N, C-alpha and C positions, 0 to 999 in steps of 0.2 A: 459625195453623192452615192458612193457605194454603201456607206452607213445608212443614209436616209432611205435609199431604195430597199435595203434589206429590212429596215423597220416596217416599211409599207408592205413588203412581200409577206412578212410574218402575219400580218393582220388582214390581208386582202387576198381572197382566193377566187373571186368571181370576175373582177374587172381586169381589163387588159392593161398592163403596166408599161407605160412609155416613160423612159428616163432621159432627161437632158444630159448630154455630155458637157462637162464644165468647159469654160473658156480656155482656149489654148491646149485642150487635151486631144484635139484631132487636127492639128496643123499639117500632118503628113499621114500617109496611109499606115505606116508602121505604128505611129503613136495612136492613131485612131483604133487600130485593131487591138493593140495591147490594152488600151483603156476600156474599149467596148467589151472585151472579153471579161474584164473584171466586173463591169456593171452587170453583165449577164450571169457570170459564174458565181460571184460573191454577193451581188446585190439582188439577184432574182429578176432583173429587167427582162421583159419580153420583147422590147424594141428600144432602140436608142435614137435620140433626136439630136441633130446637129444643124447649125445655122449657116445659111449662105449657099450660093450656087456657082462659086468661082471654079476654075479648072482644078485647083488643089482640092476643093471640097468634093468635086465630082470623083476625083481619084480615091478619096477616102470612102465615099459612099460605095463605089464599085468594089473596093477591097473588102468592106464589111459584108456587102451582099454576096460576094463570091464565096465567103466562108460561112454563109448561112445565118448571119446576124441581121435581123430585120431592122430597117432604117426608116426614120421619119425625117423628111426635110423641113426647112423653115425658111420662108422668104417674106419679103416686105420689110416691116420694121424688125430689126434684129436686136433684141435686148442686150445681148452680150457685147455688141460693138456699136451701141447706140450713138456714141460720140462721132463715129466715122461718117454716117450719112446726115449729120446735122441735128441730132437730138431726137426727141420724141415727137415725130411729125409723120403725117401720112406719106407713104412711099408710092411711087408709080403714077403720079398725077400727070407728069409730062409724057408725051408719046414715046420718047426714046427710053425713058425709065420703065414705062409700062411694058414695052416690047422686050426689054432686057429681063424683067421679072418673068414674063411668060416664057421666054426662051430658056431661062434657068429652070423653070418648073418642068418643062419637057425634058431637059437634059438630066435633071435629077431622076425622073422616072426611067429614062433610058439607062442611067447608071445603076439602077436597082432599088431606088427608094420605093417603099410600099405605101407610104402615107405622106401627106404634105400639109403643113400648117401655113396659112397666109395671115399675116398680121398687119393691120392698119393700112389697107390698100382700098382704092375705090371699089364700090360695089360692082360696077361694070367690068372692071379688070378681073375681079375674083370670079365673076360669072364666066368670062371667056376662058380663064384658066381651068375652071372646074369642068367646062365642056370639052376642053382640048386634051386633058390628060385622062388616063384610064384608071388612075389610083384615086382613093378617097381624098377629098380636100376638106380640111377643118379650118373654119374661119374664126378669127378673133379681131373684131373691128374690120371685117371684110364683107359685110352685107349678108343678105339672107339666102343667096344662091349657092353657097357652099354645101357640101354633103353633110356637114355637121358643124357644131359650134363648141367652143371652149371659152370659159371665162374664169379668171382668177377668183378663188373663193372669197377673198376679202372684198373684191368688187361686187360679186354676186350677193354678198351679205350686207353691202353698204357700209362697211367698217374701214375702208381704206382711208388712212389719214390724209388730210389735204384735199387737193383737187382730184376727183375721180375721172378716169378716162371717159370720153364721150360715148364710147361703145358699151359702157357697163350699165347695169340696172340693179337697183336695190330690190332683190326678190324677197328679202326678209321682211320688208315693210308690209305689215298686215298678215304675214304668214303664220306667226305664232311660234315657230320653231325653226331651227336650222334645217332639220330634215324636210319640213314643209317647204322651205325656201328653195332647197335643191330640187325637190319634186316639181315645184312651180317653174323653175328654170327648164328642166327637162321637158315638161309639157309645152312650154312656150316655144321651144326649139322644134319639137315634133310637129306642131301645127303651123309652123312658119310665122309665128307672131313675134319672135325674137331672132335677130335684131330688127327693130323697126327702122323706118327711113331716118328718123331723128338720131338713131344710134349707129348710123352708117355714114360713109363718106362718098362724096361725088368725085 
């Protein structure tokens, strides 16, 4: 990830670069701090992202924030540990699970996270969390009420092999170019047209 982040940093000077910390690279505060410092120092990351809201994760977030490293949290579907919550499925549909995710969102903010990604959670839960926290919430499969949206480029361009996620849309269809497809995505997000109800979860 240091290598990939550095490649992006060399060619990207306007966008805010958030880099995912690899699986098991932030199991404890010391590891999180050492690895995040590499991503920032060698990779040119402006913020690091880590998944989950457990007590151990909160300690890592606090350690990073306390040393001035901006942190993005990630709740809901956690791709790095997708086998643990039962595979690629919507998270937070049951009242207890929804409350846990909301509590973790608030705890991540308290620990020092400056941004939060919500993935594959019901629209209403994402709305409640977005209203409850004071930091920006970025949705991916979390409905239209988040502060912003992110979509994997392959999904945005409709070139994901096999079955595409329900929350994706092929913006390349009829766009004429990759640049036009990305601009169409940005515009659809800005006007609140993406994601639609059909691209969200109840």
